[in-house]
Backbone bond lengths (Angstrom), bond angles and torsions (degrees), N, CA, C in turn:
res aa  C-N    CA-C-N  psi(-1)  N-CA   C-N-CA  omega(-1)  CA-C   N-CA-C  phi
1 M - - - 1.523 - - 1.576 102.35 -
2 N 1.317 110.74 147.59 1.507 115.35 -178.03 1.491 107.19 -114.80
3 A 1.324 116.75 116.66 1.504 127.59 -178.02 1.483 106.47 -72.15
4 K 1.204 121.32 141.74 1.562 126.23 171.69 1.518 108.16 -99.27
5 T 1.232 115.40 128.69 1.438 125.02 178.79 1.515 107.16 -76.81
6 T 1.270 119.46 135.78 1.501 124.85 173.56 1.559 105.76 -106.23
7 F 1.368 108.08 139.80 1.624 114.87 174.04 1.526 108.50 -113.24
8 H 1.275 109.97 146.86 1.468 117.49 -174.66 1.535 111.76 -124.23
9 T 1.313 118.86 147.47 1.397 125.50 -179.49 1.568 107.05 -71.14
10 I 1.267 117.58 171.50 1.455 120.24 178.28 1.580 110.88 -62.34
11 P 1.354 116.42 -51.75 1.421 118.17 177.07 1.567 115.24 -50.69
12 E 1.421 109.96 -47.09 1.530 114.39 -179.86 1.563 110.55 -62.57
13 S 1.322 115.73 -38.16 1.368 120.68 -177.63 1.588 108.78 -69.40
14 A 1.156 117.24 -37.31 1.530 118.48 178.98 1.531 107.87 -70.52
15 W 1.355 120.89 -35.60 1.479 120.80 177.35 1.457 109.81 -67.86
16 I 1.380 121.05 -42.22 1.419 122.68 175.38 1.463 117.21 -59.83
17 L 1.417 114.50 -44.14 1.423 115.97 175.34 1.495 123.40 -79.00
18 G 1.414 111.48 -10.76 1.417 117.67 -176.23 1.455 121.28 76.95
19 V 1.352 113.32 23.32 1.487 121.04 177.71 1.513 111.62 -125.90
20 S 1.310 115.91 176.21 1.524 118.81 -178.00 1.535 111.27 -80.29
21 R 1.396 115.90 156.61 1.366 123.61 176.11 1.665 110.41 -50.08
22 N 1.319 115.45 -41.28 1.417 122.50 -175.60 1.577 108.34 -65.43
23 T 1.301 119.62 -36.37 1.417 120.66 174.88 1.503 114.43 -71.17
24 V 1.257 122.26 -36.76 1.537 126.14 170.48 1.632 102.57 -58.70
25 S 1.421 116.56 -58.20 1.329 112.79 -171.19 1.591 116.06 -58.81
26 R 1.413 114.10 -37.23 1.367 117.68 171.12 1.521 121.20 -61.56
27 A 1.260 111.67 -33.71 1.472 119.07 172.36 1.552 115.20 -64.34
28 I 1.321 110.71 -41.51 1.430 117.90 173.92 1.512 114.32 -65.19
29 R 1.350 118.66 -41.26 1.313 122.74 178.64 1.572 115.68 -65.51
30 T 1.309 112.61 -36.02 1.510 119.94 -176.44 1.540 109.64 -88.40
31 G 1.400 118.60 -5.11 1.444 119.93 175.38 1.537 114.22 92.29
32 A 1.307 115.68 -5.05 1.361 122.93 -177.35 1.572 118.19 -69.02
33 L 1.442 109.72 -23.78 1.435 121.45 176.39 1.635 107.66 -135.59
34 R 1.286 109.40 124.06 1.528 114.06 -176.65 1.443 112.97 -80.54
35 A 1.351 118.27 139.95 1.433 121.47 176.22 1.427 112.50 -134.57
36 T 1.294 120.66 160.10 1.477 126.82 178.60 1.468 109.12 -113.01
37 L 1.420 121.32 135.63 1.215 125.53 175.53 1.481 113.81 -82.68
38 C 1.368 124.34 120.53 1.387 124.94 175.36 1.580 108.64 -114.39
39 R 1.358 112.20 176.25 1.363 116.29 179.87 1.680 115.81 -52.78
40 S 1.301 110.32 -40.36 1.458 114.36 -176.08 1.588 112.07 -96.45
41 G 1.329 121.82 10.30 1.455 125.39 174.49 1.489 111.59 132.46
42 L 1.275 111.74 -165.77 1.555 117.95 178.74 1.411 116.57 -77.31
43 R 1.262 121.87 142.42 1.429 124.95 176.38 1.598 106.63 -134.90
44 V 1.342 109.27 145.41 1.463 118.75 179.75 1.523 108.55 -115.73
45 S 1.383 115.95 123.52 1.494 125.36 -176.32 1.675 106.07 -62.74
46 S 1.316 105.24 149.54 1.528 115.18 173.83 1.568 113.60 -59.25
47 T 1.324 110.83 -31.05 1.508 125.33 178.41 1.504 105.81 -63.31
48 E 1.293 117.85 -55.21 1.504 118.68 175.13 1.401 119.13 -65.93
49 L 1.255 119.51 -25.03 1.478 120.80 173.72 1.516 111.48 -76.14
50 A 1.316 117.00 -35.72 1.491 121.78 171.74 1.520 110.94 -61.17
51 K 1.300 117.81 -43.62 1.454 119.43 174.80 1.554 113.46 -58.10
52 A 1.335 110.32 -45.86 1.446 116.20 178.20 1.556 114.64 -58.13
53 L 1.336 111.44 -43.60 1.469 119.23 179.61 1.537 111.85 -63.11
54 Q 1.374 112.15 -43.58 1.421 117.18 -176.79 1.491 117.24 -63.23
55 D 1.420 114.12 -37.81 1.472 117.82 177.62 1.506 111.39 -89.28
56 G 1.291 121.99 -0.19 1.451 127.51 172.15 1.413 110.19 76.80
57 G 1.341 117.16 18.30 1.523 119.81 173.56 1.441 110.91 70.07
58 A 1.324 121.09 20.23 1.473 125.58 -174.58 1.570 106.39 -58.08
59 A 1.220 117.26 -36.35 1.504 116.96 -172.36 1.626 115.16 -72.04
60 W 1.315 109.59 -26.82 1.520 112.56 -175.79 1.561 117.65 -130.69
61 K 1.310 116.13 -10.94 1.512 118.76 174.32 1.492 115.87 -59.71
62 P 1.338 117.85 129.84 1.508 116.30 176.20 1.462 111.46 -59.63
63 T 1.467 116.81 142.55 1.373 124.12 178.70 1.564 105.05 -85.58
64 T 1.348 114.30 153.48 1.353 121.56 170.46 1.475 112.86 -102.52
65 S 1.314 119.79 129.35 1.448 121.93 176.81 1.522 110.82 -102.62
66 G 1.328 108.16 148.85 1.449 110.74 174.39 1.463 114.50 148.97
């Protein structure tokens, strides 16, 4: 069986990951989250989001100080 990969917009990705759109954009800019450029903008694959959820976003989630 061939699974079809789903791609998500930055706002959708932010909602799935439970972070802000700025955090997702920053993660893409720094290379911590891979995205694909489509005609209508950047898209993040469901596979990439699953990896980010699995590692807890440790590589790109903002840290809290205090």
